[in-house]
All heavy atoms as a GROMACS GRO file, in nm:
protein
  484
    1MET      N    1   1.103  -0.277  -0.028
    1MET     CA    2   1.035  -0.400  -0.046
    1MET      C    3   0.978  -0.396  -0.194
    1MET      O    4   0.934  -0.297  -0.240
    1MET     CB    5   0.918  -0.401   0.052
    1MET     CG    6   0.819  -0.513   0.029
    1MET     SD    7   0.676  -0.513   0.142
    1MET     CE    8   0.745  -0.473   0.298
    2SER      N    9   0.989  -0.510  -0.254
    2SER     CA   10   0.944  -0.521  -0.389
    2SER      C   11   0.791  -0.525  -0.404
    2SER      O   12   0.728  -0.563  -0.303
    2SER     CB   13   1.006  -0.644  -0.460
    2SER     OG   14   0.941  -0.763  -0.409
    3GLN      N   15   0.740  -0.493  -0.516
    3GLN     CA   16   0.598  -0.499  -0.540
    3GLN      C   17   0.552  -0.644  -0.522
    3GLN      O   18   0.447  -0.669  -0.466
    3GLN     CB   19   0.562  -0.451  -0.673
    3GLN     CG   20   0.587  -0.296  -0.693
    3GLN     CD   21   0.570  -0.258  -0.837
    3GLN    OE1   22   0.566  -0.336  -0.930
    3GLN    NE2   23   0.561  -0.126  -0.856
    4ARG      N   24   0.624  -0.743  -0.567
    4ARG     CA   25   0.595  -0.881  -0.559
    4ARG      C   26   0.583  -0.923  -0.414
    4ARG      O   27   0.494  -0.987  -0.372
    4ARG     CB   28   0.688  -0.970  -0.632
    4ARG     CG   29   0.650  -1.119  -0.636
    4ARG     CD   30   0.754  -1.205  -0.712
    4ARG     NE   31   0.769  -1.157  -0.846
    4ARG     CZ   32   0.692  -1.186  -0.949
    4ARG    NH1   33   0.590  -1.262  -0.931
    4ARG    NH2   34   0.717  -1.139  -1.069
    5THR      N   35   0.684  -0.887  -0.334
    5THR     CA   36   0.683  -0.916  -0.187
    5THR      C   37   0.568  -0.859  -0.117
    5THR      O   38   0.502  -0.923  -0.032
    5THR     CB   39   0.822  -0.870  -0.123
    5THR    OG1   40   0.928  -0.938  -0.193
    5THR    CG2   41   0.819  -0.907   0.023
    6LEU      N   42   0.541  -0.732  -0.148
    6LEU     CA   43   0.428  -0.661  -0.084
    6LEU      C   44   0.298  -0.736  -0.121
    6LEU      O   45   0.209  -0.755  -0.039
    6LEU     CB   46   0.423  -0.514  -0.127
    6LEU     CG   47   0.305  -0.428  -0.068
    6LEU    CD1   48   0.302  -0.438   0.085
    6LEU    CD2   49   0.312  -0.293  -0.121
    7ALA      N   50   0.285  -0.768  -0.253
    7ALA     CA   51   0.159  -0.836  -0.297
    7ALA      C   52   0.149  -0.968  -0.221
    7ALA      O   53   0.035  -1.002  -0.177
    7ALA     CB   54   0.166  -0.859  -0.446
    8GLU      N   55   0.250  -1.046  -0.208
    8GLU     CA   56   0.245  -1.170  -0.140
    8GLU      C   57   0.206  -1.150   0.014
    8GLU      O   58   0.123  -1.224   0.068
    8GLU     CB   59   0.384  -1.243  -0.142
    8GLU     CG   60   0.413  -1.292  -0.284
    8GLU     CD   61   0.560  -1.346  -0.294
    8GLU    OE1   62   0.638  -1.334  -0.199
    8GLU    OE2   63   0.592  -1.396  -0.403
    9ARG      N   64   0.263  -1.049   0.074
    9ARG     CA   65   0.228  -1.026   0.213
    9ARG      C   66   0.078  -0.978   0.232
    9ARG      O   67   0.012  -1.019   0.326
    9ARG     CB   68   0.323  -0.919   0.276
    9ARG     CG   69   0.463  -0.966   0.295
    9ARG     CD   70   0.547  -0.864   0.355
    9ARG     NE   71   0.685  -0.909   0.374
    9ARG     CZ   72   0.774  -0.840   0.435
    9ARG    NH1   73   0.750  -0.728   0.488
    9ARG    NH2   74   0.895  -0.893   0.449
   10LEU      N   75   0.037  -0.896   0.136
   10LEU     CA   76  -0.101  -0.854   0.145
   10LEU      C   77  -0.196  -0.970   0.121
   10LEU      O   78  -0.301  -0.983   0.180
   10LEU     CB   79  -0.124  -0.744   0.039
   10LEU     CG   80  -0.063  -0.607   0.070
   10LEU    CD1   81  -0.069  -0.512  -0.052
   10LEU    CD2   82  -0.121  -0.546   0.191
   11GLN      N   83  -0.157  -1.062   0.027
   11GLN     CA   84  -0.240  -1.180   0.006
   11GLN      C   85  -0.252  -1.263   0.127
   11GLN      O   86  -0.357  -1.324   0.157
   11GLN     CB   87  -0.193  -1.256  -0.117
   11GLN     CG   88  -0.221  -1.179  -0.248
   11GLN     CD   89  -0.159  -1.240  -0.369
   11GLN    OE1   90  -0.088  -1.343  -0.360
   11GLN    NE2   91  -0.182  -1.180  -0.485
   12LEU      N   92  -0.139  -1.280   0.194
   12LEU     CA   93  -0.136  -1.356   0.321
   12LEU      C   94  -0.225  -1.294   0.427
   12LEU      O   95  -0.278  -1.363   0.511
   12LEU     CB   96   0.003  -1.376   0.369
   12LEU     CG   97   0.090  -1.468   0.288
   12LEU    CD1   98   0.234  -1.471   0.347
   12LEU    CD2   99   0.033  -1.611   0.297
   13SER      N  100  -0.242  -1.161   0.420
   13SER     CA  101  -0.327  -1.091   0.517
   13SER      C  102  -0.474  -1.085   0.475
   13SER      O  103  -0.555  -1.031   0.542
   13SER     CB  104  -0.278  -0.951   0.544
   13SER     OG  105  -0.308  -0.866   0.437
   14GLY      N  106  -0.504  -1.146   0.359
   14GLY     CA  107  -0.640  -1.156   0.310
   14GLY      C  108  -0.683  -1.060   0.206
   14GLY      O  109  -0.798  -1.046   0.166
   15LEU      N  110  -0.581  -0.982   0.156
   15LEU     CA  111  -0.612  -0.881   0.053
   15LEU      C  112  -0.555  -0.927  -0.081
   15LEU      O  113  -0.432  -0.948  -0.094
   15LEU     CB  114  -0.554  -0.747   0.088
   15LEU     CG  115  -0.581  -0.628  -0.007
   15LEU    CD1  116  -0.734  -0.600  -0.022
   15LEU    CD2  117  -0.500  -0.506   0.034
   16ASP      N  118  -0.642  -0.945  -0.182
   16ASP     CA  119  -0.595  -1.012  -0.309
   16ASP      C  120  -0.556  -0.899  -0.405
   16ASP      O  121  -0.636  -0.854  -0.486
   16ASP     CB  122  -0.708  -1.093  -0.366
   16ASP     CG  123  -0.660  -1.173  -0.484
   16ASP    OD1  124  -0.541  -1.194  -0.500
   16ASP    OD2  125  -0.746  -1.217  -0.562
   17LEU      N  126  -0.435  -0.854  -0.396
   17LEU     CA  127  -0.373  -0.754  -0.487
   17LEU      C  128  -0.254  -0.819  -0.548
   17LEU      O  129  -0.170  -0.881  -0.483
   17LEU     CB  130  -0.330  -0.634  -0.417
   17LEU     CG  131  -0.432  -0.521  -0.379
   17LEU    CD1  132  -0.364  -0.406  -0.314
   17LEU    CD2  133  -0.509  -0.474  -0.502
   18ASP      N  134  -0.233  -0.798  -0.678
   18ASP     CA  135  -0.112  -0.846  -0.743
   18ASP      C  136  -0.015  -0.731  -0.760
   18ASP      O  137  -0.051  -0.616  -0.734
   18ASP     CB  138  -0.144  -0.924  -0.871
   18ASP     CG  139  -0.207  -0.834  -0.974
   18ASP    OD1  140  -0.198  -0.714  -0.966
   18ASP    OD2  141  -0.267  -0.893  -1.076
   19LYS      N  142   0.103  -0.767  -0.809
   19LYS     CA  143   0.210  -0.661  -0.823
   19LYS      C  144   0.167  -0.555  -0.927
   19LYS      O  145   0.212  -0.441  -0.920
   19LYS     CB  146   0.344  -0.720  -0.852
   19LYS     CG  147   0.358  -0.783  -0.985
   19LYS     CD  148   0.507  -0.835  -1.002
   19LYS     CE  149   0.524  -0.887  -1.143
   19LYS     NZ  150   0.539  -0.785  -1.244
   20ASN      N  151   0.089  -0.594  -1.023
   20ASN     CA  152   0.044  -0.500  -1.129
   20ASN      C  153  -0.044  -0.396  -1.061
   20ASN      O  154  -0.044  -0.277  -1.094
   20ASN     CB  155  -0.028  -0.570  -1.239
   20ASN     CG  156   0.066  -0.661  -1.317
   20ASN    OD1  157   0.185  -0.629  -1.338
   20ASN    ND2  158   0.024  -0.774  -1.367
   21ALA      N  159  -0.140  -0.437  -0.970
   21ALA     CA  160  -0.232  -0.342  -0.901
   21ALA      C  161  -0.144  -0.249  -0.820
   21ALA      O  162  -0.174  -0.131  -0.814
   21ALA     CB  163  -0.331  -0.419  -0.821
   22ILE      N  164  -0.044  -0.301  -0.745
   22ILE     CA  165   0.041  -0.217  -0.666
   22ILE      C  166   0.117  -0.115  -0.757
   22ILE      O  167   0.127   0.002  -0.721
   22ILE     CB  168   0.139  -0.300  -0.590
   22ILE    CG1  169   0.058  -0.386  -0.482
   22ILE    CG2  170   0.249  -0.217  -0.519
   22ILE    CD1  171   0.137  -0.491  -0.409
   23SER      N  172   0.164  -0.152  -0.869
   23SER     CA  173   0.231  -0.064  -0.962
   23SER      C  174   0.135   0.049  -1.008
   23SER      O  175   0.174   0.164  -1.007
   23SER     CB  176   0.277  -0.144  -1.086
   23SER     OG  177   0.333  -0.055  -1.178
   24LYS      N  178   0.009   0.014  -1.038
   24LYS     CA  179  -0.086   0.115  -1.082
   24LYS      C  180  -0.112   0.215  -0.967
   24LYS      O  181  -0.134   0.334  -0.990
   24LYS     CB  182  -0.217   0.047  -1.126
   24LYS     CG  183  -0.199  -0.019  -1.261
   24LYS     CD  184  -0.330  -0.078  -1.314
   24LYS     CE  185  -0.306  -0.141  -1.441
   24LYS     NZ  186  -0.430  -0.204  -1.498
   25ILE      N  187  -0.121   0.169  -0.838
   25ILE     CA  188  -0.139   0.255  -0.728
   25ILE      C  189  -0.023   0.348  -0.715
   25ILE      O  190  -0.039   0.474  -0.698
   25ILE     CB  191  -0.156   0.168  -0.596
   25ILE    CG1  192  -0.289   0.097  -0.603
   25ILE    CG2  193  -0.147   0.257  -0.474
   25ILE    CD1  194  -0.303  -0.009  -0.491
   26GLU      N  195   0.100   0.293  -0.728
   26GLU     CA  196   0.224   0.381  -0.720
   26GLU      C  197   0.217   0.487  -0.830
   26GLU      O  198   0.273   0.601  -0.801
   26GLU     CB  199   0.348   0.298  -0.729
   26GLU     CG  200   0.376   0.213  -0.611
   26GLU     CD  201   0.497   0.128  -0.614
   26GLU    OE1  202   0.561   0.119  -0.733
   26GLU    OE2  203   0.540   0.069  -0.520
   27LEU      N  204   0.173   0.456  -0.950
   27LEU     CA  205   0.176   0.548  -1.058
   27LEU      C  206   0.053   0.641  -1.055
   27LEU      O  207   0.044   0.732  -1.142
   27LEU     CB  208   0.180   0.469  -1.187
   27LEU     CG  209   0.308   0.390  -1.214
   27LEU    CD1  210   0.294   0.301  -1.334
   27LEU    CD2  211   0.426   0.484  -1.233
   28GLY      N  212  -0.038   0.624  -0.962
   28GLY     CA  213  -0.157   0.708  -0.956
   28GLY      C  214  -0.261   0.672  -1.063
   28GLY      O  215  -0.342   0.750  -1.093
   29GLN      N  216  -0.251   0.551  -1.108
   29GLN     CA  217  -0.348   0.498  -1.212
   29GLN      C  218  -0.457   0.422  -1.157
   29GLN      O  219  -0.546   0.370  -1.229
   29GLN     CB  220  -0.271   0.420  -1.316
   29GLN     CG  221  -0.164   0.499  -1.388
   29GLN     CD  222  -0.084   0.413  -1.480
   29GLN    OE1  223  -0.087   0.287  -1.475
   29GLN    NE2  224  -0.005   0.475  -1.572
   30ARG      N  225  -0.463   0.402  -1.021
   30ARG     CA  226  -0.569   0.318  -0.957
   30ARG      C  227  -0.586   0.380  -0.820
   30ARG      O  228  -0.499   0.421  -0.750
   30ARG     CB  229  -0.513   0.182  -0.945
   30ARG     CG  230  -0.614   0.083  -0.881
   30ARG     CD  231  -0.551  -0.053  -0.855
   30ARG     NE  232  -0.635  -0.156  -0.797
   30ARG     CZ  233  -0.667  -0.154  -0.673
   30ARG    NH1  234  -0.629  -0.060  -0.584
   30ARG    NH2  235  -0.749  -0.245  -0.626
   31PHE      N  236  -0.718   0.388  -0.781
   31PHE     CA  237  -0.747   0.434  -0.648
   31PHE      C  238  -0.730   0.326  -0.546
   31PHE      O  239  -0.733   0.207  -0.582
   31PHE     CB  240  -0.901   0.481  -0.645
   31PHE     CG  241  -0.924   0.613  -0.721
   31PHE    CD1  242  -0.985   0.609  -0.841
   31PHE    CD2  243  -0.881   0.732  -0.660
   31PHE    CE1  244  -0.999   0.722  -0.910
   31PHE    CE2  245  -0.901   0.847  -0.734
   31PHE     CZ  246  -0.968   0.846  -0.858
   32VAL      N  247  -0.714   0.367  -0.422
   32VAL     CA  248  -0.697   0.272  -0.314
   32VAL      C  249  -0.823   0.278  -0.227
   32VAL      O  250  -0.867   0.385  -0.184
   32VAL     CB  251  -0.572   0.309  -0.224
   32VAL    CG1  252  -0.558   0.219  -0.107
   32VAL    CG2  253  -0.450   0.317  -0.309
   33THR      N  254  -0.879   0.159  -0.189
   33THR     CA  255  -0.994   0.151  -0.113
   33THR      C  256  -0.959   0.168   0.037
   33THR      O  257  -0.841   0.156   0.071
   33THR     CB  258  -1.073   0.020  -0.129
   33THR    OG1  259  -0.989  -0.083  -0.072
   33THR    CG2  260  -1.105  -0.012  -0.272
   34ASP      N  261  -1.060   0.192   0.123
   34ASP     CA  262  -1.028   0.211   0.260
   34ASP      C  263  -0.973   0.084   0.318
   34ASP      O  264  -0.885   0.090   0.401
   34ASP     CB  265  -1.156   0.260   0.334
   34ASP     CG  266  -1.278   0.166   0.313
   34ASP    OD1  267  -1.274   0.083   0.215
   34ASP    OD2  268  -1.369   0.177   0.391
   35ILE      N  269  -1.026  -0.029   0.274
   35ILE     CA  270  -0.976  -0.162   0.330
   35ILE      C  271  -0.833  -0.178   0.286
   35ILE      O  272  -0.742  -0.222   0.365
   35ILE     CB  273  -1.061  -0.275   0.280
   35ILE    CG1  274  -1.207  -0.258   0.339
   35ILE    CG2  275  -1.002  -0.409   0.304
   35ILE    CD1  276  -1.309  -0.355   0.276
   36GLU      N  277  -0.799  -0.148   0.159
   36GLU     CA  278  -0.661  -0.156   0.114
   36GLU      C  279  -0.570  -0.065   0.190
   36GLU      O  280  -0.456  -0.100   0.229
   36GLU     CB  281  -0.652  -0.126  -0.036
   36GLU     CG  282  -0.721  -0.234  -0.122
   36GLU     CD  283  -0.742  -0.193  -0.269
   36GLU    OE1  284  -0.735  -0.067  -0.295
   36GLU    OE2  285  -0.767  -0.281  -0.346
   37LEU      N  286  -0.611   0.052   0.213
   37LEU     CA  287  -0.530   0.149   0.287
   37LEU      C  288  -0.501   0.100   0.429
   37LEU      O  289  -0.382   0.110   0.476
   37LEU     CB  290  -0.612   0.280   0.297
   37LEU     CG  291  -0.533   0.404   0.353
   37LEU    CD1  292  -0.410   0.438   0.265
   37LEU    CD2  293  -0.620   0.520   0.362
   38LYS      N  294  -0.591   0.038   0.494
   38LYS     CA  295  -0.571  -0.017   0.626
   38LYS      C  296  -0.470  -0.131   0.616
   38LYS      O  297  -0.376  -0.139   0.702
   38LYS     CB  298  -0.706  -0.066   0.682
   38LYS     CG  299  -0.690  -0.119   0.824
   38LYS     CD  300  -0.829  -0.153   0.881
   38LYS     CE  301  -0.810  -0.203   1.029
   38LYS     NZ  302  -0.933  -0.241   1.082
   39LYS      N  303  -0.477  -0.219   0.520
   39LYS     CA  304  -0.382  -0.328   0.501
   39LYS      C  305  -0.241  -0.275   0.475
   39LYS      O  306  -0.147  -0.326   0.524
   39LYS     CB  307  -0.425  -0.424   0.394
   39LYS     CG  308  -0.556  -0.499   0.422
   39LYS     CD  309  -0.533  -0.607   0.520
   39LYS     CE  310  -0.666  -0.688   0.534
   39LYS     NZ  311  -0.648  -0.807   0.620
   40PHE      N  312  -0.229  -0.169   0.384
   40PHE     CA  313  -0.108  -0.115   0.357
   40PHE      C  314  -0.037  -0.056   0.484
   40PHE      O  315   0.076  -0.078   0.515
   40PHE     CB  316  -0.112   0.005   0.253
   40PHE     CG  317  -0.119  -0.046   0.116
   40PHE    CD1  318  -0.229  -0.013   0.039
   40PHE    CD2  319  -0.013  -0.120   0.060
   40PHE    CE1  320  -0.240  -0.056  -0.096
   40PHE    CE2  321  -0.027  -0.155  -0.076
   40PHE     CZ  322  -0.133  -0.130  -0.150
   41ALA      N  323  -0.118   0.014   0.568
   41ALA     CA  324  -0.069   0.070   0.690
   41ALA      C  325  -0.013  -0.038   0.783
   41ALA      O  326   0.084  -0.027   0.845
   41ALA     CB  327  -0.172   0.155   0.766
   42ASN      N  328  -0.095  -0.150   0.794
   42ASN     CA  329  -0.052  -0.257   0.874
   42ASN      C  330   0.078  -0.320   0.823
   42ASN      O  331   0.167  -0.353   0.904
   42ASN     CB  332  -0.156  -0.369   0.876
   42ASN     CG  333  -0.278  -0.328   0.963
   42ASN    OD1  334  -0.272  -0.243   1.052
   42ASN    ND2  335  -0.392  -0.390   0.936
   43GLN      N  336   0.092  -0.335   0.698
   43GLN     CA  337   0.219  -0.394   0.637
   43GLN      C  338   0.336  -0.310   0.664
   43GLN      O  339   0.446  -0.361   0.688
   43GLN     CB  340   0.201  -0.418   0.484
   43GLN     CG  341   0.112  -0.535   0.454
   43GLN     CD  342   0.172  -0.666   0.505
   43GLN    OE1  343   0.292  -0.692   0.489
   43GLN    NE2  344   0.087  -0.744   0.573
   44PHE      N  345   0.321  -0.176   0.658
   44PHE     CA  346   0.430  -0.082   0.679
   44PHE      C  347   0.446  -0.043   0.826
   44PHE      O  348   0.538   0.039   0.859
   44PHE     CB  349   0.420   0.034   0.586
   44PHE     CG  350   0.432  -0.001   0.441
   44PHE    CD1  351   0.326   0.028   0.354
   44PHE    CD2  352   0.545  -0.062   0.391
   44PHE    CE1  353   0.337  -0.006   0.221
   44PHE    CE2  354   0.558  -0.095   0.254
   44PHE     CZ  355   0.452  -0.066   0.170
   45GLN      N  356   0.360  -0.093   0.911
   45GLN     CA  357   0.358  -0.063   1.051
   45GLN      C  358   0.359   0.089   1.080
   45GLN      O  359   0.436   0.141   1.155
   45GLN     CB  360   0.481  -0.129   1.122
   45GLN     CG  361   0.475  -0.281   1.107
   45GLN     CD  362   0.590  -0.350   1.178
   45GLN    OE1  363   0.698  -0.291   1.197
   45GLN    NE2  364   0.572  -0.472   1.208
   46VAL      N  365   0.266   0.155   1.008
   46VAL     CA  366   0.243   0.299   1.029
   46VAL      C  367   0.092   0.318   1.042
   46VAL      O  368   0.014   0.230   1.014
   46VAL     CB  369   0.298   0.384   0.915
   46VAL    CG1  370   0.450   0.370   0.901
   46VAL    CG2  371   0.231   0.349   0.781
   47THR      N  372   0.055   0.440   1.078
   47THR     CA  373  -0.085   0.471   1.085
   47THR      C  374  -0.132   0.510   0.945
   47THR      O  375  -0.056   0.548   0.858
   47THR     CB  376  -0.115   0.592   1.182
   47THR    OG1  377  -0.060   0.702   1.124
   47THR    CG2  378  -0.062   0.555   1.324
   48ILE      N  379  -0.268   0.508   0.925
   48ILE     CA  380  -0.326   0.554   0.800
   48ILE      C  381  -0.289   0.701   0.783
   48ILE      O  382  -0.256   0.745   0.668
   48ILE     CB  383  -0.474   0.531   0.800
   48ILE    CG1  384  -0.500   0.382   0.786
   48ILE    CG2  385  -0.539   0.601   0.681
   48ILE    CD1  386  -0.644   0.340   0.805
   49ASP      N  387  -0.295   0.784   0.891
   49ASP     CA  388  -0.259   0.921   0.878
   49ASP      C  389  -0.116   0.939   0.827
   49ASP      O  390  -0.093   1.031   0.749
   49ASP     CB  391  -0.275   0.992   1.010
   49ASP     CG  392  -0.426   1.014   1.050
   49ASP    OD1  393  -0.510   1.011   0.957
   49ASP    OD2  394  -0.448   1.034   1.167
   50GLU      N  395  -0.023   0.860   0.874
   50GLU     CA  396   0.117   0.865   0.821
   50GLU      C  397   0.124   0.834   0.675
   50GLU      O  398   0.197   0.893   0.602
   50GLU     CB  399   0.206   0.773   0.909
   50GLU     CG  400   0.225   0.821   1.048
   50GLU     CD  401   0.306   0.726   1.133
   50GLU    OE1  402   0.263   0.605   1.136
   50GLU    OE2  403   0.405   0.759   1.195
   51LEU      N  404   0.049   0.736   0.630
   51LEU     CA  405   0.046   0.704   0.486
   51LEU      C  406   0.001   0.817   0.402
   51LEU      O  407   0.049   0.844   0.298
   51LEU     CB  408  -0.040   0.581   0.459
   51LEU     CG  409   0.015   0.444   0.484
   51LEU    CD1  410  -0.079   0.334   0.448
   51LEU    CD2  411   0.149   0.417   0.405
   52LEU      N  412  -0.101   0.885   0.456
   52LEU     CA  413  -0.160   0.999   0.378
   52LEU      C  414  -0.091   1.134   0.394
   52LEU      O  415  -0.124   1.225   0.326
   52LEU     CB  416  -0.309   1.015   0.411
   52LEU     CG  417  -0.397   0.892   0.392
   52LEU    CD1  418  -0.538   0.911   0.444
   52LEU    CD2  419  -0.397   0.857   0.247
   53SER      N  420   0.002   1.138   0.487
   53SER     CA  421   0.069   1.265   0.515
   53SER      C  422   0.157   1.310   0.405
   53SER      O  423   0.251   1.242   0.360
   53SER     CB  424   0.148   1.248   0.643
   53SER     OG  425   0.233   1.363   0.665
   54ILE      N  426   0.142   1.430   0.358
   54ILE     CA  427   0.226   1.494   0.257
   54ILE      C  428   0.366   1.511   0.311
   54ILE      O  429   0.465   1.480   0.249
   54ILE     CB  430   0.171   1.626   0.208
   54ILE    CG1  431   0.042   1.600   0.137
   54ILE    CG2  432   0.270   1.703   0.122
   54ILE    CD1  433  -0.035   1.727   0.098
   55LYS      N  434   0.375   1.553   0.439
   55LYS     CA  435   0.507   1.569   0.502
   55LYS      C  436   0.584   1.439   0.498
   55LYS      O  437   0.702   1.435   0.472
   55LYS     CB  438   0.488   1.610   0.646
   55LYS     CG  439   0.622   1.637   0.719
   55LYS     CD  440   0.594   1.683   0.859
   55LYS     CE  441   0.722   1.689   0.942
   55LYS     NZ  442   0.702   1.711   1.082
   56ASN      N  443   0.514   1.327   0.527
   56ASN     CA  444   0.581   1.195   0.526
   56ASN      C  445   0.634   1.159   0.391
   56ASN      O  446   0.747   1.114   0.376
   56ASN     CB  447   0.480   1.090   0.572
   56ASN     CG  448   0.542   0.952   0.600
   56ASN    OD1  449   0.659   0.944   0.632
   56ASN    ND2  450   0.468   0.847   0.580
   57ARG      N  451   0.560   1.186   0.284
   57ARG     CA  452   0.608   1.155   0.149
   57ARG      C  453   0.725   1.246   0.108
   57ARG      O  454   0.813   1.201   0.037
   57ARG     CB  455   0.492   1.174   0.050
   57ARG     CG  456   0.397   1.052   0.060
   57ARG     CD  457   0.283   1.065  -0.053
   57ARG     NE  458   0.181   1.144   0.007
   57ARG     CZ  459   0.104   1.218  -0.061
   57ARG    NH1  460   0.119   1.240  -0.187
   57ARG    NH2  461   0.001   1.288  -0.007
   58ASP      N  462   0.728   1.370   0.148
   58ASP     CA  463   0.835   1.460   0.120
   58ASP      C  464   0.964   1.424   0.178
   58ASP      O  465   1.066   1.457   0.127
   58ASP     CB  466   0.797   1.601   0.153
   58ASP     CG  467   0.683   1.663   0.065
   58ASP    OD1  468   0.662   1.614  -0.048
   58ASP    OD2  469   0.626   1.766   0.103
   59SER      N  470   0.956   1.359   0.290
   59SER     CA  471   1.082   1.324   0.366
   59SER      C  472   1.151   1.205   0.312
   59SER      O  473   1.258   1.170   0.354
   59SER     CB  474   1.054   1.310   0.512
   59SER     OG  475   0.968   1.195   0.535
   60GLN      N  476   1.090   1.137   0.210
   60GLN     CA  477   1.154   1.015   0.165
   60GLN      C  478   1.252   1.046   0.054
   60GLN      O  479   1.247   1.126  -0.028
   60GLN     CB  480   1.047   0.914   0.114
   60GLN     CG  481   0.967   0.871   0.226
   60GLN     CD  482   0.855   0.770   0.179
   60GLN    OE1  483   0.846   0.741   0.063
   60GLN    NE2  484   0.780   0.724   0.273
   0.00000   0.00000   0.00000
């Protein structure tokens, strides 16, 4: 999924993030709030624990 598509979906869910903010999160240049984390998990249909799991990131 592109950053733009993710940003659009998050905005529809009530979270105002643009693709630049998503890019900064991916690059580790911006922290993620608890509310944002919950919205990301919902968008990717995973649990917050799965998003934070090191094992999950290594398997990609």
